[in-house]
C-alpha positions, 0 to 999 in steps of 0.5 A: 513550473515544476509541477508535473503535466499530467496525461488525461488520455481518455479511452472509449467506454470511460468518462473521465472528468475534463477539468479545464475549460477549452478557453482557458490559458495554456500556460499562465505568464504570471506563474511562469514569470515567477519561476523564471524571472530573468529568463522570462523574456526568452520564453514569452514568445513561445508562451504567446504562441502556445496560448494562441494554440499554434502548437505546430510551431512550438517545437521549432521555436523551442529548438531555437530558443534552446540555443539562446538561453543564457543559463542551461539550468532553466532547460526544465522550462523547455521540457515543461513547454513541450509536454504542455503543448503535447497535452493541448495538440491532440485534435483527433488525428492519431497519426499526426499526434504520434508524429508530433510526440516523436518529434518532442521526444527526439528534441528532448533527447537531442538536447539532453534534457531528460534529467533536468525535466525528468517528470515532464519527460516521463509523462511525454513517454506515457502519452506516447505509450497510451496512444500506441495502445489506443492504436492497438499496438500493445507490445510497443506500448508496454515497452514504453510504459516499462521504460518510463516506469524504470526512469521514474524509479531512478529519479524517485518521481512520485508524480510519474508513478501516479501517471503510470498507475493511472494510465494502467487503470485506464487500460485495465478498464478498457480491457473490462478488467474492472477490479484491476482498474478500481485498484489502480485508480485508488492507487493513483488517487493516494499517490496524487494526494502526496504531491498535490492537495490543491487540484480538487478537479483532479480529486473529483476526476479520480472519485468519478473513475473509482465510482465508474469501477464500482458501477461496472462491478455492480456495486451501485451503493459504493458508486453513488457514495463516490459520485456524491463525494465528487459532486460535494468536492466540486460544490465546496470549491466552486468559489476557489480558483484552481492553480491552472485556471485564470479567473473566477467565472471560468473556475465556476464554469469548470466546476459546473461542467465537471459536475455535469460529467458526474451527473451523467455517470450518476444517471446510469445507476438510476437508470439500472434502478428503474428510476427512469425519470430521475435518470433522464433529469440527470442526463439532461442536466449533464448534456446542458452544460457539456455539449457547449464545451468542445473538449467535453462534447464526446461526453455529451454524446455518450449521455445523449446515447443513453438518454435516447435508450431511456426515451424508448423504454418510456415509448416517448418516440417524439423526444427519442427522434429529436434527440437522435437528430441532435446526436447525428448533427454532433457526430457529423462534426465530432465522430465518436465510435460508441455513439455512432455504433449505437446511433444506427441501432437506435434508429432501427429501434425507432423505425421498428416502433413506428411501423416502418421495418424496411427502414429499420432493417437498413439501420440494423444492417449497418449496426451489425457491420460496425459491431463486428468490426469494433468486436474484432478490435476490442477483442485484440485489446482485451487479449493483451495483458499490459499490466501483467506484461509490465509485472514480468518485465519488472521481475526480469529486471529485478533478476538481473540485479539479483545476479549482479549481487549474487557473488557479494551475497554469497561472501556475506553469507559465508561470513555470517555463518562463520560468525554464528558458528563461533557464537554458538560455540561460545554459548555452548561453552557458557552453558556447560560451564554454568551447569558445572558451576551450579552442580559445584555450588549445590555440592559445596553448600551441602558439605560446607558445615562438615568440611570447612576446608572446602570453603575456599574452593567454593568461593573460588568456584563462585568467582569463576562463575561471576567471571563467566557471567561477566563475560556473558554480559559484557563480552558476549551479549554485545557481539551476538546483538551485533550479529543479529543486527548485521543479519537483519541489514543483510536480508533487508538491504540485499536481495537473496535466493529463497535458500539464502533467505531461509539460512539468514532468517534461521541464523538471525533467529538463533542469534536472537535466541542466544541473546534471550538465553543470555538475559535469562541466565543473568536474571537467575544469577541475580536472583541466586546471588541476592541482587534482585531489587524491587521497586514497589509502587501501587499499581492497578492489576487490570491495567498491568494485565491489559499491558502485558496482553498488548505486548504479546498481541502480535504473536497471536496474529500469526496463530489466529488466536485470541486472549479474552480478559475476564476481570471481576474487579476493576480497581484491584490495587497491588503493591509490586515492582510493575516492570518485573511482575509484567515480565511474569505475566508476559512469559505466562502469556507467551507460554500459553500462545506458544503451546496452543493450536491455531484458532485457540482462545486464551482466557485471563481471569482476575478475581479476589480471594480474601485479602489477595488477588488471583490472576489465572491464565488458561489454555487448552493446548498441548498440556504438560506431561506429568513427568515435567511437573516437579521440575517446571519451576526449577532453573534448568534448561532440560525442562523445555520443549517446542510449541505447536508451531516448533517455537523454541524454548530455553526452559528458564522462564518459569524459574524466573517467574517463581522467584519474582512472584515469591519476592513479592510474597505471592505464590505461583502454581499450575494445574495441567493435563497433557493434551487438554491444556494448562492453567497457571495462577499467580496469587499476590497480596492486595495493597 
């Protein structure tokens, strides 16, 4: 009984599937007894009352039942019975139905049953909101929709989120906002799949509603696909009993009747395609199964209304008149606004066709009076944008939460900025000392043969450098990484203003760039100290290039770029350290992306040259100034510049690439002209 009772309010102009038979059991005793074994004897009198459709007595009985229940933990069963009775009680008298729902809400709140029966309570609210909209009270309806939505978020209820999306879809459809209705119906269909895979009637209903929206948007091909999918689903499950249906025969009847609703809608498309004979056959099939079921007679009336127009187009006056008389009998017992309006118009068309203009004028006058009145009501509904109002209310609610967290966020921001400044000072200290150490090493190396006494000083300088690198590796990289993670958590977990978001994002990027710089410094230190180790293995060059392209693919999306691989050989086997060589290729591809413009194409070539292979990476971007060419592969961060979108660079990547390639007994070269792009080539020996 924890399953949500879904609200199926059907508005004028939309034919939603009614997936239960009017004769079916309202509440299954077997299912209820399974859920509430010990307390079932308390619930049984109310269930019997509901199955006899004595709904007006249900609320009083439930009120008394609450006082006698031995365990208050079963009160969600009470809420379930209340919401179930609401689904079945509506007899077309909206004022009575509204008072009935108000009584149910009062009972639930009086007994404090909201939390134990959260899903059912939310749907009772949705029932009232939908009814208020039907009664042309959009402001009150919107307040209830918002309250139900917030209540569902507090209890993390997917089923209520589904109900809200579905109800808003019906409203958007009624307001002729078919694109919004289509999106909401698709959302409700996806949500329904998360909590109920067995309700194939509900799936068929959703498919039918989606198809109707496609039809209204003049996308008949998509509509036909969804209609036929719904029919196929019903055919496939006609021998499978749905959870809320009591027997096989009733299940098959429900499947046939639901299929009849879909056939009636499908007839609309064939009518528009001017295939009237097919449309008439489908309409008659729909009417045959839906007109005998009380809860689907309104659908049959709508299909009859369209069928009469098709007989008029085919000049079949006898059939048209017979169908008009049949529709009149149905409307006398079950009023229906749209068929009633069009019946007067169709009677005018009929009498005009058989040469009785005075009778035609009488019916046409009635039609015009009803049409003007109905247009005023519809205009009021269309002018109220409940979907937009609901979004505004959610934004207002989010704004209040942001204000409450504002002080705490400012404190986090100050702490974060302080940590970043400390980190940047440390990095600056490391970089400055690295430069000094490098200059000292070069000078000592040149003077080593001439001044032997400088050997001790050089060893001391090397030890100092190693200490600095050790600080970077162990005492600096981890704190900066922690800072980057902390900034990420602050951005995700807490809401911020746009200015705060910008500061946090820039700070996090600075921390990440600092970590990358530290890694590059450590890599250069390993290379210079002779600690670079290669773990060689036979590797397919094509596969290695493809893997490297895949690693940088996400960066091309932001700049709408494309990477093209042209390999003249497929099985080029090379004996390399796969991880380190892939770093070289990723670095070269990253540079090509960084220094290329939007919509650019980056070409990667692989070809054989004697006993070697050549990998070329060509871009048509900014190119490299001549003044930088002689320093390009040196390990100095002065050789750096920003990309086409101001992407940062530390200037050390190409130096590492050169060292790795040469360690593989290969070569790396570049040909470039400023403003025309660059071509980097890596030459490696074949295995």
